[in-house]
N, C-alpha and C positions, 0 to 999 in steps of 0.2 A: 274379178272385177277390178282389182288393184294390182296391177302387175308389180309394183314395188314390194308388195308383201311376199312375193314370190322369190325375190332375190336372196340369197343366203346372207346372213349377219357377218358383218366385218368385225373381228376383234381388234379392238384399238391397242396397238402396241405402243409402249412409251417412247417417246423420243429421246434418244441417246444425247442429243445437244440440251434438251430441256433439263434431264437429270444433272448433266454436268452443270448447268448454269445455277440450278438450285443448290448444288454442293458447293460451289464457288461463292454463292450468295451467303450459304450459312457460315462459311469460314471466314468470309469477310466481314459480316455484320454480327456475328455472335462468337465465334471460336476465338479469332485472332484478339478482339478486345478483351475478352475474358482472359485469355492468355498474357496479354500485356499487363493487366491489372494484377494477375497472381504473381508474375515475375517482378513487378514493382513493389508490391507488398512484400515479398520474400526478400528483395534487397533493402527496403526500409527496415525489416525486422533484423536483418544482418548487421546493418549500420548501427542500429539501435544497442544491439547486444555488444558490439565492439566499441562502442563510445566510452571514453573514459569516465563519463558520469552516469553510465548505465546503473551501477550499483545504488545511488541515492535515488535515482528515478524509479527504478523497479521496487525498491523498499517503500517508497511513498505510493506506489500502486498497489501494493501487498496489503496496505492498511485497510483496503475497501473489501477485503475479505473479513468482515466482521458483522456480527448480529447485536453489538453493543454500541449502538449508536442512536437509541431512542426513535427509531422508525417503527415501521408497523410490526415487525417481527417481535421486538422486545416489548412495545407496548401491549401487544395481545398477551404475551406472557405475563407481564405484570398485572394485567386485569384479571388472569387466572390464579394469581397468588393472593389476592385481596386488596390491591391498590385500587383506589377509585379515580376518577377523572380529574378531580381537583388536585390530588396529590401527584398524579402523572404530569399536569399541567406545571406545578411547582417544580418538579424534578427538571423538567425540560427548560424551565426558565433558568434555573440554576446552571445547566448545561451550557446553554447559549451565554450566560454571564461568563463562565470560565474560558468560553471560546473568545469572546471580546477581550478577556483579560490576558490572553495569550498574545493578542496584538501589540500590547505593551512590554509584555515580559520578553518575548522573543527579540525584539529590536533592541532591547536595553541589553540583553545577554549577548546578542551578536557584536554589539559595539565594544563590549569588554573582552570577550574571549574569542570572537571570530566566528564566522558563520558555520564552519566544519565543526567546531568543539561545540558550539551552541546546539546544533542538531543532535549530537551525541547525547548531551546532558537532557535534552528535551525528550529523546527516544527512551532513555533510562528512566526518566519520570513517568512516562506513560506506562511502561512494562511494570514498574513497581506497583503503580496504581491499580492495574488490572490484575495482577497477582494477588495483591492483597484482597481486592474485591472478591476474586475467585475463591480465596482461601476462605473467606467467611461464607461464601456461597456453599462451599462444599461441606464445611464443618458444621454448619446449622441448618441441613435439610430438613430435620424435623420441625422447625420453625420457619414456615414459607415467608412470613413477613421480614424476618431478621434476615434470612438468606437472601431474599431480592433486594432488601436494603444493602446488603454488602455489595453485590453488584451494580446497584444504583449508585452508591457512593464513589466506588473505584470508577465507574464510567464517567461521573461527573468531574473528578479530579483529573481524570487522564485526558480530559479535552483540552486542557493547558498544553500538555505536551505534544497532543495529536496536531492541534493547529500551528503550534510552534514549529514541530518538525516539519509539516508541510511547507510553512514558509521558508524554513531553512533549505529544504531540498528545491523548491521551485527557484530560489535565488542562485543555488549552485548550478542548476540545469540552465537557466537563462544566462549566466555568465560564462558557462562551459561549452554550450553549443553555438555553433556559427549560425549567423542569420540566414544562410543559404539551406541549411538542414533544419532549421528549427521547427518549421512547420511539418515536416514528416516526423521529427523525433517526438513532437508533442502529440501528433495524431497516434503513433504506435504506443505511446506511453498511456494516452485515453483508453485504447483498445484493451490494453492489459488492465486498466481501472475497472472497466466494464466487465471484463471477463472474471475477474475476481469478485466483483458485486454478484454477478449471476451465481458464481459458486456458494457465496453467502445464503442467497435464496434457495439453492439446491439442498444446501445442508438443512435447512428448517423444513424442506419437503420430505427429506429423507427421515428426519427426527422431528415430525409433526406434533407429538403429543406434549402437553407442557411439562410431565414429568421427564422428558427427553431433552429439555432444553440445555441441560449441562452439558451435552456434547457440541452444540454450536458454540456455545461459550468456551469450551475447551479449545476448539479449533480456531476461533477467534484469538483467544490469548496466545495460542502457538504461532498464529500468522504474524501477530504484532512482534512477538519475540524473535521470530525468524527475519522479520524486516529491521529490527534492531541489529541483528547478527551482521546483515549484508551491510547496513550503514557502518557499523564498527570495522567491517573489513576494508570499506572505502576509506574511513579515517586511518586505519594503518597503512593503507598504501600511500595515502597523501602525506602523512606527517611522519610515518616511520614509528609511531607509538600511539597507545590509547590514553595513557595515564600521564600527565605531564607532573614531573617529579621536580620540585624546586631544587636549585644549585645546593641550598643549604641541606637539604635531605638526601642528595645523591651520595654514592659510595665514595667518590672522591672528595666532595665537600666534607663528608664526615671524617674521612682520613686526614684531610687537611686541617680540620678544627682540632682533632686529637693531637696532631703533630705541634701545632701552634700552642695548644695547652700546655704539651710536655716542655716545649722550650721555655715557656714562661715558668714553669715549675722548676726546672732546673737552672735556669739563668742565676747569675749571683745578684742581680738586683732585686730579686723576689723576696 
């Protein structure tokens, strides 16, 4: 009754021209833009690494690999050690006060000894405070409040060095990077900062128990120390030395002073 039903079914074969158009559309709209972005990101990364101010910029980004910042990670641990909300609020207030203090100390120091040397001094201050706090933390494990107070005190005092060092590195970057590449350089620097911040969260995921917080603390202090080492290498490259020895204490100055003293002693007018 329906002749069309007696006709054999036609198997639809894909059209070659349709497949080619879809492939070219995929390459034009998805693959090539992604490839262009990847090449641009790789080029920006190479430019960032080869730049003369790479070391201070990377050192500043490395400071984001830390759990010693009164963020959710450290506050959660402090609550487990016996700190209450009021005490934590007090410690955070002191930390913010030290950060504000750094905005006066860092410019004052840069005006007297220069931006590069000021950054080295502030980095050393931050490392010293964190190492001292970690030493108390490890030595008084049996007393949780004392141990936690050591970390809190070291972290609060280290904020002066942290914010001052960050100010110095940003001035070095702004003065050393050309305006044409400043955007890509800052974007790459921000990407490193986000990566290291993610690593700090991964550290607390791996060592999630309060009794394991010592390992994220150790990772944080090592990261800060390595950042200080990188900045010291930059200072060594820029200035040729790390410690500025006054002329009166240099070997030639001491030798000259001895010779002048000997001449006075052996002179006939003495």
